[in-house]
C-alpha positions in Angstrom: -30.3 -29.4 11.2 -30.9 -27.5 14.4 -28.2 -25.4 16.2 -26.3 -24.7 12.9 -25.3 -21.0 12.6 -24.2 -19.3 9.4 -20.6 -18.3 9.1 -19.8 -14.6 9.3 -17.4 -13.5 6.5 -17.5 -9.8 7.5 -14.0 -8.3 7.9 -13.2 -6.5 11.1 -12.9 -2.7 10.8 -9.1 -2.9 11.1 -8.8 -5.2 8.1 -11.3 -3.1 6.1 -9.1 0.0 6.8 -6.0 -2.0 5.8 -7.7 -3.2 2.6 -8.7 0.4 1.7 -5.2 1.7 2.5 -3.5 -0.9 0.3 -6.0 -0.3 -2.6 -5.5 3.4 -2.4 -1.7 3.1 -2.4 -1.7 0.7 -5.4 -4.1 3.0 -7.4 -2.1 6.1 -6.7 1.5 4.9 -6.6 1.9 1.6 -8.4 -0.5 1.5 -11.3 0.6 4.8 -12.9 4.2 3.5 -13.1 3.8 -0.2 -13.7 4.3 -0.1 -17.5 7.6 1.7 -17.4 9.1 0.9 -14.0 11.0 -2.3 -14.8 14.2 -2.9 -16.7 14.0 -6.6 -17.2 13.6 -8.3 -13.8 14.8 -5.2 -12.0 13.4 -1.9 -11.0 14.8 1.0 -13.1 17.3 3.1 -11.2 15.4 6.3 -11.6 12.2 4.7 -10.3 14.1 3.1 -7.4 15.6 6.5 -6.5 12.3 8.3 -6.6 10.7 5.5 -4.5 13.5 5.5 -2.0 13.4 9.3 -1.6 9.6 9.3 -1.0 10.0 6.4 1.5 12.7 8.2 3.4 10.6 11.4 3.5 7.6 9.5 4.8 9.5 7.6 7.4 11.3 10.7 8.8 8.6 13.2 8.4 5.4 11.2 8.4 3.2 14.1 9.6 3.5 15.6 6.1 2.9 12.4 4.2 -0.4 11.0 3.1 -1.7 8.6 5.7 -1.4 5.7 3.4 2.4 6.3 2.9 3.4 6.4 6.6 5.9 3.7 7.6 6.4 3.2 11.3 8.8 0.9 13.0 
């Protein structure tokens, strides 16, 4: 077959960065607490409070937060 080109499955740089950011967040923030964070189907109140406090800090003062924790918008 002539004129057939191979498909390019390479991710654009923006998606590579997003993939890295999500992987880093999961490794640092979620995996360490996954075994003790749930109380049945719900997040334990102490874990929720810690998570909410960190999120508020990162939203309001993102310059001091790790780049992977910044929430804009």
